[in-house]
N, C-alpha and C positions, 0 to 999 in steps of 0.2 A: 752946075747942078745945084738946085735948091732943094733942101729937105725940110719938110714940114712934119711936125709931130702933132697929130690930131687924136685926142683921147676919146672924144664923143663920136659915137657911131653915126648918128644922123648928120653931124657937121661934116664928117669925112665924106659921106655920100653926096651931100649938097656941093661940096668943093669939087668932087669928081665930075658930077653932072654939069657944073658950070665950066669945066675945063681948067680949073685951077690946080688940080692934082692929076697927073698923068699915070701915076703908079701907086697902088696901094699894096704894101707888102708887110706881112707880119706872120708870126706863127699862128695866131688865130685871127681871123678876119675882123677888122675894125668895123665891119658893116653888120647891120642888123640881119639876123637870119631871114627875116621876112623880106628884106630887100634883095637878098641874093638871087632869088628866082627872076626878078625883073632885070637883073644885070647879067644873067647867065651867058647871053650871046656876046657880051663885051669882055668876059673874063678869059684870061689865059692863065690857067693853073699850072704852077710849077712846084715840084716837091722841094720842100725846105726842111732843115733840121730843127724840129721842135716837137715837144710832147706836152700834154697836160696830164697831170696825175694827182692822185689823192695821197695825203699823208695822214697818218694816224697819230694821235697824241698818246704815246706809250706810257705816260704817267696816269692816264685815265684808268680808273679801276677796272673797267670792263674791256677797254680796247687793248690793254696789255696782254690779253689772252690770245695766244697765237691761233687757236682754232677759230675764234670769233673773227679775227682779221682775215684769215684764209677764207672763211665762209662768205664774208662780205665781198671779197675779191672774186670768188668763184661765181657769185650771183650777178655780176655785171656782164652784160652782153656787149662787149666793146664794138663788135661789128655792127650791131643794131644802132649804137650811139653814133657811129661814123656815118651810117646811111641816113639816119633820121634827124640827128641833132646838128652835127657840124656841117654836113651837106656839101663838103668840098672835095669829095672823092679821095680823101686821105687814106693812106695805108695804115692799118691798125698797128699800133706799137705793142710789142710784147716785152718791153723793158724800158728803162728810163731813156736810153739812147734811142733816137728815132730810127726807123728802118732805112731812110735815105743815107744816114751816116754809116750804117753797118755794111753797105755795099753788097747786099745779098747774103750776108752771113748772120742774119738776125736769128740767133738762137733764143727761143722763147724762155724768159725767166718767169714771166707771169703765167699762172695756170690758165688753161682755156675755160671758157664759159661752161659751167657744169652745175646747174641748179639742184640736181639730185644730191650730189656730193656737198654742195653748199648747205642744204637743209640738214643733212646728216651732221656735219661739223657744227652748224649753228646749235642744234639740239644738244650735242655733246658738250659744247661750251657753256650753254645755259645750265645744264645739269652739274657740271663741274664747279660753276660759280654759285650754285644754289639760287638761281635767279629765274624769274618768269619772263616771257617775251614782253609783257607790258611794263615790267620793272626796268628792263633794259631800254625800251623805247623812251620812257619818261626821263631817263638820266643820261642820254647819249646825244649831244647836240651835233648838228651838221653845219659847219661854217664854210662859207665860200666868198670869193671876191665878188664885187658888185656888177660886173658887166653882164650883158644879156646872155652871152654864150655860157659863161660859168654858172649863171643862174639856171639855165636850161639843163646843163650837164648835171648839176646838183639835183634838180628835180627828176631827171631821168634815172639817176642812181637811186634816189629815194624810192621811185616807183618800182625799179627792179627789186630792191630789197623788200618792199611791201608785198609785191607779187610772190616773191620766193619765200619769205618768212612770215608774212601776215602782219608785220609791224615795221617800224622805223620811219 
């Protein structure tokens, strides 16, 4: 068995199409999301143990506020992200441990998507911090790793927050 580690999405696809790679396996697809549609008939999807998640810098003056962090979490529609961004029919994780590892005992630790509650907590957090929405947006960076999937995930979360809160 020969194992190749290919970091570039387009290179992995070319090697697969040329028959130089028989198996592509990773927590997140090394393929471009645009290329997945053309390969759908050749794909055999198998659940594996992996999750992608956000972390908050708790030293940041605004992100250390628990109501703000909860509001940001409540404003993310994870089901929509799985359907439209990752596109691999994954099961939505409700904790850091992936559902496949939990063997049907996946007790949700993350609150479900609730934009109304998110807006309520967001407003409370702003009031408690004596901050405007615009002031928060100007001083809260969103950082992500550079691959296409993570870029799209970051954009999707930013869009969810913008739709829910009007900023970020």
